[in-house]
Backbone as ProteinMPNN parsed JSONL, in Angstrom:
{"seq_chain_A": "XXXXXXXXXXXXXXXXXXXXXXXXXXXXXXXXXXXXXXXXXXXXXXXXXXXXXXXXXXXXXXXXXXXXXXXXXXXXXXXXXXXXXXXXXX", "coords_chain_A": {"N_chain_A": [[-14.969, 5.893, -2.608], [-16.386, 2.585, -4.126], [-16.795, -0.31, -3.28], [-15.883, -2.234, -5.295], [-13.9, -0.642, -6.408], [-11.729, -0.581, -4.517], [-11.03, -3.028, -4.12], [-10.101, -3.584, -6.198], [-8.208, -1.59, -6.947], [-6.724, -2.329, -4.844], [-5.711, -4.802, -5.545], [-4.055, -4.089, -7.885], [-1.909, -2.34, -7.232], [-0.927, -3.847, -4.947], [0.06, -5.99, -6.421], [2.303, -4.975, -8.172], [3.688, -3.731, -6.07], [4.397, -6.14, -4.95], [6.167, -7.39, -7.027], [8.074, -4.865, -7.029], [9.151, -5.061, -4.473], [11.584, -7.616, -3.128], [10.756, -9.209, -0.992], [7.842, -8.876, -0.156], [7.144, -11.207, -1.366], [5.388, -13.998, -1.467], [3.193, -14.085, -0.061], [-0.677, -14.66, -0.478], [-3.198, -14.098, -2.654], [-5.192, -12.981, -1.35], [-3.316, -11.704, 0.666], [-2.048, -9.908, -1.501], [-3.872, -8.615, -2.122], [-4.178, -6.712, 0.39], [-2.244, -5.565, 1.2], [-2.219, -4.133, -0.819], [-4.231, -2.448, -0.523], [-3.734, -1.145, 2.081], [-1.079, -0.583, 1.482], [-2.355, 1.921, -0.053], [-4.121, 3.893, 1.882], [-1.406, 3.744, 3.378], [0.249, 6.095, 1.211], [-2.173, 7.55, 0.594], [-2.207, 9.081, 2.591], [0.169, 9.826, 3.543], [0.626, 11.392, 1.733], [-1.581, 13.152, 1.431], [-0.718, 14.577, 4.196], [1.966, 15.568, 3.119], [1.528, 17.642, 0.876], [-0.817, 19.249, 2.327], [-0.326, 19.851, 5.252], [-2.061, 18.671, 7.126], [-2.778, 15.728, 9.359], [-3.921, 13.523, 8.05], [-6.424, 10.615, 7.416], [-6.563, 8.87, 4.565], [-7.513, 7.445, 1.567], [-6.093, 6.902, -1.764], [-6.956, 7.622, -4.741], [-8.719, 5.802, -7.963], [-6.859, 6.159, -10.357], [-4.532, 6.507, -12.494], [-2.377, 8.357, -11.247], [-3.183, 8.134, -8.625], [-2.958, 5.366, -8.214], [0.168, 4.923, -8.706], [0.685, 6.117, -6.163], [-0.815, 4.735, -4.438], [1.332, 1.873, -4.831], [3.739, 2.897, -3.797], [3.125, 3.768, -1.17], [2.632, 0.98, -0.241], [4.752, -0.91, -0.662], [6.11, 1.081, 1.193], [5.141, 0.091, 3.268], [5.559, -2.588, 3.407], [7.857, -2.882, 3.996], [8.447, -1.715, 6.415], [6.99, -3.633, 7.987], [8.564, -5.682, 7.677], [10.646, -4.988, 8.746], [9.75, -4.452, 11.529], [8.767, -7.237, 11.875], [11.074, -8.794, 11.621], [12.651, -7.953, 13.618], [11.529, -8.635, 15.661], [11.716, -11.389, 15.399], [13.822, -12.465, 15.42]], "CA_chain_A": [[-14.185, 4.688, -3.703], [-16.84, 1.551, -3.857], [-15.624, -1.697, -2.93], [-15.205, -2.653, -6.148], [-12.259, -0.188, -6.857], [-10.992, -0.849, -3.934], [-10.438, -4.158, -4.532], [-9.26, -3.273, -7.705], [-6.819, -0.858, -6.187], [-5.301, -3.214, -4.109], [-4.777, -5.454, -6.199], [-2.75, -3.25, -8.735], [-1.127, -1.599, -6.136], [-0.558, -4.713, -4.474], [0.494, -6.83, -7.015], [3.015, -4.064, -8.102], [4.777, -3.613, -5.128], [5.294, -7.312, -4.767], [7.128, -7.111, -8.111], [9.28, -4.265, -6.977], [9.981, -5.763, -3.391], [10.851, -9.338, -2.97], [10.47, -9.383, 0.622], [6.849, -8.794, -0.044], [6.375, -12.31, -2.207], [4.909, -15.155, -0.24], [1.0, -14.32, -0.091], [-1.522, -15.243, -2.003], [-4.191, -13.445, -3.765], [-5.666, -11.974, -0.135], [-2.312, -11.174, 0.986], [-1.612, -9.128, -2.419], [-5.271, -7.234, -1.814], [-4.669, -6.333, 1.882], [-1.298, -4.981, 0.994], [-2.601, -3.03, -1.379], [-5.405, -1.85, 0.258], [-2.738, -0.433, 3.477], [-0.228, 0.972, 0.899], [-3.341, 2.627, -0.372], [-4.387, 4.486, 2.811], [-0.462, 4.765, 4.024], [0.262, 6.588, 0.329], [-2.787, 8.363, 0.42], [-2.148, 9.695, 3.835], [1.032, 10.612, 3.326], [0.615, 12.704, -0.049], [-2.315, 14.953, 2.124], [0.752, 15.312, 5.206], [2.941, 16.882, 2.8], [0.567, 18.571, 0.571], [-1.355, 20.351, 3.334], [0.243, 19.595, 6.471], [-2.524, 17.767, 7.964], [-2.71, 13.886, 9.075], [-5.865, 12.882, 7.894], [-6.22, 8.992, 6.773], [-7.153, 8.614, 3.393], [-7.2, 6.392, 0.57], [-5.217, 7.558, -3.174], [-8.398, 6.738, -5.72], [-8.446, 4.859, -8.846], [-6.641, 6.71, -11.015], [-2.923, 6.144, -12.225], [-1.31, 8.537, -10.021], [-3.024, 6.484, -7.587], [-1.968, 3.347, -8.287], [1.918, 5.164, -8.168], [0.891, 6.594, -4.628], [-0.849, 3.507, -3.381], [2.225, 1.617, -4.739], [4.751, 3.652, -2.997], [2.673, 3.271, 0.436], [2.821, -0.343, -0.108], [6.357, -0.554, -0.906], [6.95, 1.685, 2.469], [4.234, -0.472, 4.155], [6.118, -3.889, 3.43], [9.198, -2.659, 4.482], [7.882, -1.291, 7.907], [6.183, -4.991, 8.14], [9.569, -6.616, 7.643], [11.821, -4.401, 10.035], [9.039, -5.069, 12.489], [8.925, -8.914, 12.056], [12.581, -9.012, 11.558], [12.821, -7.614, 15.49], [10.468, -9.885, 16.782], [11.572, -12.999, 15.282], [15.061, -13.417, 15.896]], "C_chain_A": [[-15.428, 3.418, -3.299], [-15.901, 0.694, -3.638], [-14.668, -2.37, -4.15], [-14.055, -2.244, -6.912], [-11.194, -0.106, -5.917], [-10.562, -2.215, -3.78], [-9.54, -4.436, -5.737], [-8.202, -2.274, -7.143], [-5.913, -1.643, -5.619], [-4.812, -4.547, -4.639], [-3.904, -5.486, -7.573], [-1.969, -3.153, -8.071], [-0.212, -2.595, -5.864], [0.809, -5.697, -5.077], [2.153, -6.039, -7.738], [3.772, -3.822, -7.195], [5.064, -4.922, -4.205], [5.762, -7.608, -5.468], [7.96, -6.353, -7.559], [10.143, -4.649, -5.754], [9.699, -7.349, -3.292], [10.402, -9.829, -1.504], [9.044, -9.795, 0.918], [6.218, -10.412, -0.602], [6.146, -13.091, -1.331], [3.749, -14.983, 0.029], [0.579, -14.299, -1.02], [-2.192, -13.924, -2.439], [-4.725, -12.152, -2.473], [-4.664, -11.068, 0.587], [-1.826, -9.371, -0.222], [-2.876, -8.324, -2.138], [-4.928, -6.565, -0.428], [-3.385, -5.613, 1.448], [-1.325, -3.945, 0.146], [-3.389, -2.087, -1.147], [-4.7, -0.573, 1.587], [-1.776, 0.58, 2.6], [-1.526, 1.927, 0.323], [-3.393, 3.923, 0.557], [-2.691, 4.648, 3.377], [0.14, 6.466, 2.181], [-0.452, 7.62, 0.306], [-2.855, 9.52, 1.758], [-0.581, 10.866, 3.939], [1.137, 11.579, 2.581], [-0.05, 14.015, 0.646], [-1.671, 15.194, 2.978], [1.44, 16.278, 4.239], [2.405, 17.693, 2.03], [-0.227, 19.968, 1.513], [-1.224, 19.863, 4.567], [-0.987, 18.941, 7.214], [-2.44, 16.154, 8.226], [-3.862, 13.451, 9.281], [-5.434, 11.57, 7.455], [-7.334, 8.943, 5.813], [-6.664, 8.165, 3.151], [-6.668, 7.534, -0.825], [-6.941, 6.8, -3.921], [-7.589, 6.495, -6.753], [-8.135, 5.249, -10.419], [-4.932, 6.378, -11.262], [-1.97, 6.805, -11.415], [-1.863, 8.196, -8.82], [-2.804, 5.932, -7.132], [-0.486, 3.785, -7.956], [1.902, 5.358, -6.754], [0.707, 5.478, -3.736], [0.849, 2.709, -3.587], [3.59, 2.151, -3.9], [4.214, 2.892, -1.749], [2.726, 1.842, 0.685], [3.958, -0.902, -0.174], [6.591, -0.119, 0.629], [5.865, 0.484, 3.277], [5.389, -2.46, 4.661], [7.618, -3.558, 3.879], [9.355, -1.994, 6.161], [8.114, -2.652, 8.308], [8.14, -5.833, 8.277], [10.583, -5.806, 8.387], [11.493, -4.936, 11.167], [9.251, -6.23, 12.721], [9.971, -8.86, 12.204], [13.374, -9.087, 13.378], [12.338, -8.495, 16.184], [10.641, -11.249, 16.485], [13.111, -13.661, 15.45], [15.942, -12.947, 17.249]], "O_chain_A": [[-15.479, 3.21, -2.087], [-14.675, 0.76, -3.72], [-13.513, -2.795, -4.169], [-13.385, -2.901, -7.708], [-10.054, 0.277, -6.18], [-9.507, -2.367, -3.164], [-8.64, -5.222, -6.036], [-7.109, -2.825, -7.017], [-4.694, -1.695, -5.783], [-3.826, -5.196, -4.29], [-3.318, -6.41, -8.137], [-1.047, -3.96, -8.191], [0.959, -2.563, -6.242], [1.902, -6.01, -4.604], [3.13, -6.786, -7.713], [4.909, -3.632, -7.627], [5.681, -4.934, -3.14], [6.336, -8.61, -5.043], [9.002, -6.986, -7.389], [11.374, -4.644, -5.748], [8.694, -8.06, -3.315], [9.737, -10.82, -1.203], [8.745, -10.635, 1.767], [5.074, -10.777, -0.33], [6.73, -12.93, -0.26], [3.165, -15.98, 0.455], [1.009, -14.054, -2.147], [-1.607, -12.843, -2.514], [-4.682, -10.926, -2.575], [-4.958, -9.96, 1.037], [-1.472, -8.25, 0.142], [-2.65, -7.14, -1.891], [-5.707, -5.636, -0.213], [-3.823, -4.475, 1.276], [-0.604, -2.955, 0.266], [-3.231, -0.938, -1.561], [-5.148, 0.545, 1.845], [-1.61, 1.795, 2.713], [-1.165, 3.09, 0.505], [-2.826, 4.945, 0.169], [-2.519, 5.755, 3.887], [0.286, 7.657, 2.458], [0.098, 8.696, 0.071], [-3.483, 10.579, 1.767], [-0.389, 12.044, 4.24], [1.769, 12.601, 2.847], [0.327, 15.187, 0.655], [-1.672, 16.424, 3.038], [1.517, 17.492, 4.424], [2.717, 18.839, 2.354], [-0.17, 21.188, 1.36], [-2.256, 19.353, 5.003], [-0.56, 18.609, 8.32], [-2.055, 15.405, 7.328], [-4.566, 13.124, 10.236], [-4.263, 11.352, 7.144], [-8.548, 8.96, 6.018], [-5.558, 7.919, 3.631], [-6.865, 8.749, -0.807], [-7.663, 5.851, -3.614], [-6.378, 6.702, -6.833], [-8.778, 4.893, -11.407], [-4.196, 6.052, -10.331], [-0.985, 6.255, -10.923], [-1.092, 7.939, -7.896], [-2.476, 5.725, -5.964], [0.12, 3.178, -7.073], [2.824, 4.933, -6.058], [1.395, 5.136, -2.773], [1.631, 2.871, -2.65], [4.356, 1.297, -3.452], [4.61, 1.802, -1.338], [2.869, 1.478, 1.852], [4.002, -1.719, 0.745], [7.233, -0.9, 1.331], [6.51, 0.111, 4.258], [5.685, -3.078, 5.684], [8.383, -4.511, 4.026], [10.39, -1.92, 6.824], [9.159, -2.98, 8.871], [8.511, -6.492, 9.249], [11.607, -6.474, 8.531], [12.229, -5.638, 11.861], [9.906, -6.512, 13.724], [10.135, -8.868, 13.424], [14.152, -9.822, 13.985], [12.759, -9.021, 17.215], [10.018, -12.165, 17.023], [13.47, -14.833, 15.562], [16.884, -13.636, 17.642]]}, "name": "protein", "num_of_chains": 1, "seq": "XXXXXXXXXXXXXXXXXXXXXXXXXXXXXXXXXXXXXXXXXXXXXXXXXXXXXXXXXXXXXXXXXXXXXXXXXXXXXXXXXXXXXXXXXX"}
């Protein structure tokens, strides 16, 4: 994927994940972008692991199914981040 496609996928999937999970709110556009890109990697890697049985670090593509996978990955990333962050902040 090109850099522009990464940015578009990151913004779209990060914004949808922020709308789904209220714990992800509060960061700006850069946080949304990073959340979406991490979600694309998490979702793509989990999809590859489930379908092929191999652990390979891949990203989802810029398609409707790729955006769906990236959103699922971003929600998982937000959940893990807040579980780790709440453990060490209390």
